[in-house]
C-alpha positions in Angstrom: 49.0 -91.5 264.2 47.3 -94.9 264.0 46.4 -96.9 260.9 42.8 -95.5 260.8 44.1 -92.0 260.7 46.9 -92.6 258.1 46.5 -91.6 254.5 45.0 -94.1 252.1 46.4 -93.8 248.6 43.8 -93.9 245.8 46.0 -93.5 242.7 49.4 -92.0 241.6 49.9 -90.4 238.2 53.2 -89.4 236.7 52.9 -86.1 235.0 55.1 -85.9 231.9 52.9 -84.2 229.3 49.6 -82.3 229.0 47.4 -85.3 228.6 48.6 -86.6 232.0 47.2 -83.4 233.5 43.8 -84.1 231.8 43.9 -87.6 233.2 44.6 -86.2 236.7 41.7 -83.8 236.4 39.3 -86.6 235.4 40.5 -88.8 238.2 40.1 -86.0 240.7 36.5 -85.3 239.6 35.7 -89.1 239.8 37.2 -89.2 243.3 35.3 -86.1 244.4 32.0 -87.6 243.3 32.8 -90.9 245.0 33.4 -89.3 248.4 30.3 -87.0 248.1 32.0 -83.7 247.0 29.7 -82.1 244.4 28.9 -78.6 243.2 31.2 -75.7 244.1 33.6 -77.8 246.3 34.2 -80.3 243.4 34.8 -77.4 240.9 37.2 -75.6 243.2 39.3 -78.7 244.0 39.4 -80.0 240.4 40.2 -76.5 239.0 43.1 -75.8 241.4 44.6 -79.4 241.0 44.5 -79.0 237.2 46.0 -75.5 237.4 48.8 -76.8 239.7 49.6 -79.7 237.4 49.8 -77.3 234.4 52.1 -74.9 236.3 54.5 -77.7 237.6 54.5 -79.7 234.3 58.1 -80.3 233.3 59.5 -80.5 236.8 61.9 -83.5 237.3 60.1 -86.5 238.9 56.7 -84.8 239.0 54.0 -87.1 240.3 50.5 -86.5 241.6 49.0 -88.7 244.3 45.3 -88.7 245.3 44.5 -90.1 248.8 42.0 -90.1 251.5 42.8 -89.2 255.1 40.7 -89.2 258.4 38.2 -91.3 260.3 35.1 -89.4 261.3 35.8 -86.5 258.9 37.3 -87.6 255.6 39.4 -85.2 253.5 40.4 -85.7 249.8 44.1 -84.8 249.3 46.1 -84.2 246.0 49.9 -84.3 246.7 52.3 -83.1 244.0 56.0 -84.2 244.5 59.0 -83.2 242.4 62.6 -82.3 242.5 64.7 -79.3 241.4 64.2 -75.5 241.7 60.7 -75.3 240.2 58.2 -73.5 242.4 54.4 -73.0 241.9 53.5 -69.3 241.3 52.5 -67.3 244.3 49.2 -66.3 242.7 48.2 -70.0 242.5 49.1 -70.5 246.2 47.1 -67.5 247.2 44.0 -68.5 245.2 44.3 -72.1 246.5 44.5 -70.9 250.1 41.3 -68.9 249.7 39.3 -71.6 247.7 40.3 -74.9 249.5 40.3 -76.1 253.1 44.0 -76.8 253.1 47.0 -75.7 250.9 50.6 -76.4 252.0 54.0 -76.2 250.2 56.7 -78.4 251.9 60.4 -78.7 251.1 62.4 -81.6 252.6 66.0 -80.7 251.8 65.8 -77.8 249.4 65.6 -80.1 246.3 62.6 -82.3 247.0 59.3 -80.5 247.2 55.6 -81.4 248.0 52.4 -79.4 247.4 49.4 -80.6 249.3 45.8 -79.5 248.3 42.9 -80.8 250.3 39.1 -80.4 250.6 36.9 -81.9 253.4 34.2 -84.3 252.3 30.7 -84.4 253.9 30.1 -87.1 256.5 29.1 -90.4 255.0 28.0 -93.8 256.3 30.9 -96.2 255.3 34.2 -96.2 257.1 37.2 -94.5 255.6 38.8 -97.8 254.6 35.6 -98.9 252.8 35.2 -95.5 251.1 38.9 -95.7 249.9 38.3 -99.2 248.3 35.1 -97.9 246.6 37.0 -94.9 245.2 39.9 -97.0 243.9 37.4 -99.3 242.1 35.7 -96.4 240.5 39.0 -94.8 239.5 40.2 -98.0 238.0 37.1 -98.1 235.7 37.3 -94.3 235.0 41.0 -94.4 234.3 40.6 -97.2 231.7 37.8 -95.4 230.0 39.4 -92.0 230.2 42.9 -92.6 228.8 42.3 -92.9 225.1 46.0 -92.8 224.3 46.8 -95.9 226.4 43.9 -97.7 224.7 45.3 -96.9 221.3 48.8 -98.0 222.3 47.3 -101.4 223.5 45.6 -101.8 220.1 48.9 -101.1 218.4 50.7 -103.8 220.4 47.8 -106.3 219.7 48.1 -105.5 216.0 51.9 -106.0 216.0 51.4 -109.4 217.7 48.9 -110.4 215.1 51.3 -109.2 212.3 54.0 -111.6 213.6 51.6 -114.5 213.9 50.2 -114.1 210.4 52.5 -112.8 207.6 49.6 -113.3 205.2 47.8 -110.3 206.8 50.9 -108.1 206.8 49.8 -105.7 204.1 46.4 -105.3 205.8 48.0 -104.7 209.1 50.4 -102.1 207.7 47.4 -100.2 206.3 45.6 -100.4 209.6 48.8 -99.2 211.3 49.0 -96.2 209.0 45.4 -95.3 209.8 46.0 -95.7 213.5 49.1 -93.4 213.3 47.0 -90.8 211.6 44.3 -91.2 214.3 46.9 -90.8 217.0 48.1 -87.6 215.4 44.5 -86.2 215.5 44.0 -87.3 219.1 47.2 -85.7 220.2 46.2 -82.5 218.4 42.8 -82.7 220.2 44.5 -83.2 223.6 46.7 -80.2 223.0 43.7 -78.0 222.1 41.8 -79.2 225.1 44.7 -78.6 227.4 45.1 -75.0 226.1 41.4 -74.4 226.6 41.5 -76.0 230.1 44.4 -73.8 231.1 42.6 -70.7 230.0 39.4 -71.8 231.7 41.2 -72.6 235.0 42.9 -69.2 235.1 39.6 -67.5 234.4 37.8 -69.5 237.1 40.4 -68.7 239.7 40.3 -65.0 238.9 36.5 -65.1 239.0 36.4 -66.6 242.4 38.8 -64.0 243.7 36.7 -61.2 242.1 33.5 -62.6 243.7 35.1 -62.6 247.1 36.2 -59.0 246.6 32.6 -58.0 245.6 31.3 -59.7 248.7 33.5 -57.7 250.9 32.5 -54.5 249.1 28.8 -55.3 249.6 29.4 -55.9 253.3 31.1 -52.5 253.6 28.3 -50.9 251.6 25.8 -52.3 254.1 27.8 -50.9 257.0 28.0 -47.5 255.4 24.3 -47.5 254.8 23.5 -48.4 258.4 26.0 -45.7 259.6 24.4 -43.1 257.3 20.9 -43.9 258.6 22.0 -43.5 262.2 23.8 -40.3 261.5 20.9 -38.7 259.5 18.4 -39.8 262.1 20.5 -38.2 264.9 20.9 -35.0 263.0 17.1 -34.8 262.3 16.0 -35.5 265.9 17.3 -32.3 267.4 15.4 -29.8 265.1 12.3 -31.9 265.1 12.3 -32.1 268.9 12.7 -28.3 269.0 9.7 -27.8 266.6 7.5 -30.0 268.8 8.6 -28.4 272.0 8.0 -24.8 270.7 4.6 -25.9 269.4 3.7 -27.2 272.8 4.8 -24.0 274.4 2.5 -22.0 272.1 -0.4 -24.3 272.9 0.3 -24.4 276.7 -1.9 -22.7 279.3 0.7 -20.1 280.2 1.3 -18.9 276.6 -0.2 -15.8 275.0 -3.7 -16.4 273.7 -4.1 -17.5 270.1 -7.0 -17.2 267.7 -8.8 -20.4 266.8 -7.2 -20.5 263.4 -3.7 -19.9 264.9 -4.3 -22.7 267.5 -5.4 -25.0 264.7 -2.3 -24.3 262.6 0.1 -24.7 265.6 -1.6 -28.0 266.4 -1.0 -29.1 262.8 2.6 -28.2 263.2 2.9 -30.2 266.4 1.1 -33.2 264.8 3.3 -33.1 261.7 6.4 -32.8 263.9 5.4 -35.8 265.9 4.8 -37.8 262.7 8.2 -36.8 261.4 9.8 -37.7 264.7 8.1 -41.2 264.6 9.5 -41.7 261.1 13.0 -40.7 262.2 12.8 -43.0 265.2 11.8 -45.8 262.8 14.8 -45.1 260.6 17.1 -45.1 263.6 15.6 -48.3 265.0 15.9 -50.1 261.6 19.6 -49.0 261.5 20.1 -50.2 265.1 18.4 -53.5 264.3 20.6 -54.1 261.3 23.7 -53.5 263.3 22.5 -55.6 266.2 22.2 -52.7 268.7 18.5 -52.7 269.2 17.7 -54.9 272.2 14.3 -55.6 273.8 13.7 -54.8 277.5 10.9 -57.2 278.7 8.6 -56.0 281.5 5.3 -57.3 282.8 2.7 -55.9 280.3 -0.9 -55.1 280.8 -2.4 -56.0 277.5 -5.8 -54.4 278.2 -4.1 -51.0 278.9 -1.9 -51.3 275.8 -5.0 -52.1 273.6 -6.9 -49.2 275.2 -4.1 -46.8 274.3 -4.0 -48.1 270.7 -7.7 -47.6 270.4 -7.6 -44.0 271.6 -4.6 -43.2 269.4 -5.9 -44.7 266.1 -9.6 -44.2 266.4 -9.4 -40.7 264.9 -7.3 -41.9 261.9 -10.0 -44.1 260.4 -11.6 -42.9 257.2 -15.4 -42.1 257.3 -17.3 -45.3 257.0 -14.5 -47.5 258.4 -15.0 -49.3 261.8 -11.9 -49.9 264.0 -12.5 -52.9 266.3 -9.9 -53.3 269.0 -11.2 -55.7 271.8 -11.0 -55.2 275.5 -9.1 -58.4 276.0 -8.8 -60.0 279.4 -5.5 -61.8 279.8 -5.5 -65.5 280.7 -1.6 -65.7 280.9 0.9 -63.1 282.1 2.7 -61.3 279.3 6.4 -60.4 279.8 7.7 -58.6 276.7 9.0 -55.3 275.5 5.8 -53.2 275.8 7.2 -50.4 273.6 8.2 -52.7 270.8 4.9 -54.6 270.9 2.9 -51.3 270.8 4.9 -50.2 267.8 4.4 -53.4 266.0 0.6 -53.3 266.4 0.4 -49.6 265.8 2.3 -49.9 262.5 0.2 -52.8 261.3 -3.1 -51.2 262.3 -2.1 -47.8 260.8 -1.2 -49.5 257.5 -4.5 -51.3 257.5 -6.5 -48.1 258.2 -4.4 -46.2 255.6 -5.5 -48.5 252.7 -9.1 -49.3 253.9 -11.6 -46.9 252.4 -14.8 -48.7 253.7 -15.6 -51.6 255.8 -13.6 -52.5 258.9 -10.2 -53.0 260.5 -10.4 -55.6 263.3 -7.8 -56.8 265.8 -8.3 -60.3 267.4 -6.2 -61.6 270.3 -5.7 -65.3 271.0 -3.7 -67.1 273.7 -2.3 -70.5 272.9 -0.6 -73.2 274.9 2.6 -74.6 273.3 5.2 -77.1 274.4 7.7 -74.2 275.0 5.1 -72.1 276.9 2.1 -69.9 276.2 2.1 -67.6 273.1 0.0 -64.6 272.2 -1.4 -64.4 268.6 -2.6 -61.0 267.2 -4.6 -61.0 264.0 -5.3 -57.8 262.1 -7.9 -58.2 259.4 -9.0 -55.4 257.1 -11.4 -55.0 254.1 -9.0 -52.8 252.1 -7.6 -52.9 248.6 -5.4 -56.0 249.2 -1.9 -56.8 247.9 -1.1 -58.7 244.7 0.4 -62.2 245.1 3.7 -61.1 243.4 4.1 -58.4 246.0 3.4 -60.4 249.2 7.1 -60.9 250.0 8.3 -57.6 248.5 6.3 -55.5 250.9 8.8 -56.6 253.6 11.7 -55.0 251.6 12.7 -51.7 253.1 11.3 -48.7 251.2 9.3 -50.8 248.8 5.7 -49.7 248.1 3.1 -51.4 246.0 2.4 -49.3 242.9 -1.2 -48.2 242.2 -3.8 -45.5 242.5 -4.3 -46.4 246.2 -1.0 -44.7 246.9 -2.1 -41.2 245.8 -2.2 -38.7 248.6 -0.9 -41.3 251.1 2.6 -40.4 252.4 4.9 -43.2 253.6 8.4 -44.4 253.7 7.9 -48.1 252.9 9.3 -49.0 256.3 6.1 -49.9 258.2 5.9 -53.6 257.6 9.7 -54.3 257.5 10.1 -52.4 260.7 7.2 -54.3 262.3 8.7 -57.7 261.2 12.1 -56.8 262.6 10.6 -55.8 266.0 8.5 -59.0 266.1 11.6 -61.1 265.5 13.4 -59.3 268.3 10.5 -60.2 270.5 11.0 -63.9 269.6 8.0 -64.1 267.4 6.9 -64.2 263.7 4.9 -61.9 261.5 3.1 -63.3 258.4 0.8 -61.8 255.8 -2.1 -63.1 253.7 -3.9 -61.0 251.2 -6.1 -61.0 248.1 -6.8 -58.1 245.7 -10.2 -56.5 246.5 -10.9 -58.7 249.6 -8.4 -57.2 252.2 -5.4 -58.3 254.1 -4.7 -60.3 257.2 -1.5 -59.9 259.3 -0.7 -62.4 262.0 1.7 -61.6 264.8 2.7 -64.4 267.2 5.0 -63.8 270.2 6.0 -65.8 273.2 4.3 -64.9 276.5 7.6 -64.6 278.3 10.7 -63.1 276.7 14.0 -63.7 278.6 14.9 -60.7 280.9 17.8 -58.5 280.0 19.6 -55.8 282.0 17.5 -52.6 281.7 19.0 -49.5 280.3 19.1 -46.8 282.9 18.4 -44.1 280.4 15.6 -45.9 278.6 12.5 -45.1 280.7 9.9 -45.8 278.0 7.8 -43.3 276.1 7.8 -39.8 277.6 6.6 -36.4 276.4 8.6 -35.1 273.5 10.8 -32.2 274.5 10.7 -30.1 277.7 7.1 -29.8 278.7 5.5 -27.3 281.2 3.0 -29.9 282.5 5.5 -32.0 284.5 5.9 -30.6 288.0 9.3 -31.2 289.7 9.3 -32.8 293.1 12.2 -30.6 294.3 12.3 -26.9 295.3 13.7 -24.1 293.1 17.4 -23.8 292.7 19.3 -20.6 293.2 21.0 -20.6 289.8 21.7 -22.8 286.8 24.3 -22.5 284.0 23.2 -24.0 280.6 26.0 -24.8 278.0 24.3 -25.4 274.6 24.5 -23.8 271.2 21.0 -25.1 269.9 18.9 -21.9 270.0 15.7 -23.7 269.1 16.2 -26.2 272.0 17.1 -23.4 274.4 13.9 -21.6 273.5 11.9 -24.6 274.6 14.1 -25.2 277.7 13.8 -21.7 279.1 10.1 -22.0 280.3 10.9 -25.3 282.0 13.9 -23.8 283.9 11.8 -20.7 284.9 10.1 -23.0 287.5 13.3 -24.6 288.6 15.9 -21.8 289.1 15.9 -18.2 290.2 18.7 -17.4 287.8 19.6 -19.0 284.4 22.8 -18.3 282.6 23.0 -19.5 279.0 26.4 -20.0 277.3 26.5 -20.8 273.5 30.4 -20.6 273.6 31.6 -23.7 275.4 35.1 -22.2 275.7 33.8 -19.9 278.4 32.1 -22.6 280.4 34.7 -23.3 283.1 35.4 -19.6 283.9 31.7 -18.8 284.1 30.9 -21.8 286.4 33.8 -20.9 288.6 32.5 -17.3 288.9 28.8 -18.0 289.2 29.0 -21.1 291.5 25.6 -22.4 290.3 23.6 -25.2 291.8 23.8 -27.2 288.5 25.4 -27.2 285.1 23.3 -28.4 282.1 25.8 -29.5 279.4 25.3 -30.5 275.8 27.7 -33.0 274.3 27.6 -32.1 270.6 29.2 -28.6 270.4 32.2 -27.0 268.6 35.6 -27.4 270.3 35.7 -28.0 273.1 32.9 -30.5 273.1 30.8 -31.5 276.1 33.2 -34.4 277.0 36.1 -32.0 277.2 34.1 -29.3 279.2 33.0 -32.0 281.7 36.6 -33.1 282.2 37.8 -29.5 282.7 35.1 -28.8 285.2 36.0 -32.0 287.2 39.7 -31.0 287.2 39.2 -27.4 288.6 39.0 -27.2 292.4 36.5 -24.3 292.1 34.1 -26.3 289.9 34.4 -30.0 290.6 31.7 -29.9 293.3 29.1 -28.4 291.0 26.6 -31.1 289.7 26.8 -31.6 285.9 23.8 -33.0 284.0 24.5 -34.0 280.4 21.7 -33.2 277.9 22.0 -34.9 274.5 20.0 -35.9 271.5 22.3 -38.9 270.9 21.0 -42.4 271.4 22.2 -43.9 274.8 24.2 -46.5 272.9 26.2 -43.7 271.2 27.2 -41.9 274.4 30.7 -42.6 275.6 29.9 -43.2 279.3 33.6 -43.9 280.2 34.3 -40.2 279.5 31.4 -38.9 281.6 32.3 -40.5 285.0 32.0 -37.2 286.8 28.6 -36.3 285.3 25.6 -36.6 287.7 23.3 -38.0 285.0 22.9 -38.3 281.2 19.4 -37.2 280.0 17.9 -37.5 276.5 16.6 -34.2 275.1 13.6 -35.8 273.5 12.4 -37.1 276.9 13.4 -34.2 279.1 11.0 -33.2 281.9 11.3 -30.9 285.0 10.9 -33.9 287.2 13.9 -35.6 285.5 16.1 -32.6 286.0 15.1 -32.2 289.7 15.7 -35.9 290.4 19.1 -35.8 288.6 20.4 -32.7 290.5 18.7 -33.4 293.8 18.1 -30.8 296.5 19.9 -27.6 296.1 23.0 -27.3 298.3 23.7 -24.4 300.7 25.5 -21.4 299.1 29.1 -22.4 298.6 31.9 -20.9 300.8 34.6 -19.2 298.7 38.1 -20.1 299.7 40.8 -17.4 299.6 43.4 -19.8 298.3 41.5 -20.4 295.0 42.7 -17.8 292.5 39.8 -16.2 290.7 39.6 -17.0 287.0 39.9 -14.2 284.4 36.5 -12.4 284.0 35.1 -13.0 280.4 32.4 -10.8 278.8 29.1 -11.3 280.5 26.9 -14.0 278.9 23.3 -13.6 278.2 21.4 -13.8 281.5 17.7 -13.8 282.3 
């Protein structure tokens, strides 16, 4: 260690009584200010140093030394040295370790001890040597002004010298001495009182800091629990909502039994409400995924004109009578590479919100392309003539679940997630979302995103928006299979899946008891097994493992059907599955592509012992 890196001593104080600890605290505060330590770092260092002095007071040879150490980065050290068996309490060491940058207790030979407490100072212009000289000068002035006891003792010595020089003033000096002794007694009493108060304050501050850190950890855990709750609830809601939508589509399909006009209208309302509920559930799930860092954009080349055309067709019917929706037929000047699904959701949420609170006038979308130093950017402005937002609520509307109070909310359902969700997605796209509004004159939302978002590895299971639930309008490219075994205990989903499988397989065997899956597949030798993951014991993972281990079943293609998010599927346990398909995006073409062409009828080998014959499952 060279001279520049060695410690530079600022001041050394012998700690013999309580007032010495007070002097040490004041010197520590002055040194902190001199090196640029202010606020919480100053309070933490001064508090812990004072508490350490109080706890060690009475130890033989106790001294406290303040020094600076370092070159580029300067640290302020307080080093306590003493002899004997005295040790600082463990609670002090634990609190010091949590509050300061450095805390060390050293023992040289079992009788000599040293406690080092340190806090790093912010970078400053002067060198460490110049900084040390400046601190020493400030401490010299502060020490002389702070130690009232030493000042009084100096006055006493001066009075005694004056008494020897002038006997004529002896009586007057004796009177002054008596007054000074009385003053000293009062000062000592004041120091004792202040020391007791400081000791109590220091203990309370150390305990408060520890309690604050505990509360911080509890808040972090609460945030994790909330995110996990959202994700779990969203997953549990998706399956029944998907089934409701799928069944409604079957009732409205061309092959269904004819319905009256009123029945068709009611079923259409059920389907529309189910789609709205599914969109809300997806928003909740995406918000939870964004908070946990699991929602990632997948940029692709985007045709902005097509995207705006789809938004126009989707939202035109939601405008109130007398409200004009203006979405331009924009011709791109620059290529746009972004997550098309996220961008569509951002614009749809903002436009839907504007239409929701605009009773008359217009809602207009304007698109602008700008050149920046870091590349081209797209700016989307949505201007409405609605009720507007009060100035006090302009930032609060971006809080999750917050809704502006007022008569405009009556009869308008919502979760308060639209704008927070849109802002989160915009930030994931590398852009910004800002809002300007005035009561009675409308609101303007500005969304700005870069034209090119860095490419990421695409998720094989995320194929973009697809029809919700198994739909009869998606024709498979492959011929019919001989037979299929379905292992799933969701009756509503099975009801929607059956019509789809009618066109894919000549025979469909449905098992709601997963424990009979291996024996049934071994007996039936189907062309494919459709397997749900979320079932009572054994679950889909275990059934897939057992099918892969049995010689009679390992060659049968297994396609996993699940309502779980792709990120929540344990792919490592599904190495033998042919594909993993999401129930909410399931089509006949997906199933046909996953299984492929049906194989020739399997040859039964005599060396494979037939499994025990269970009761016949439900067959079509």
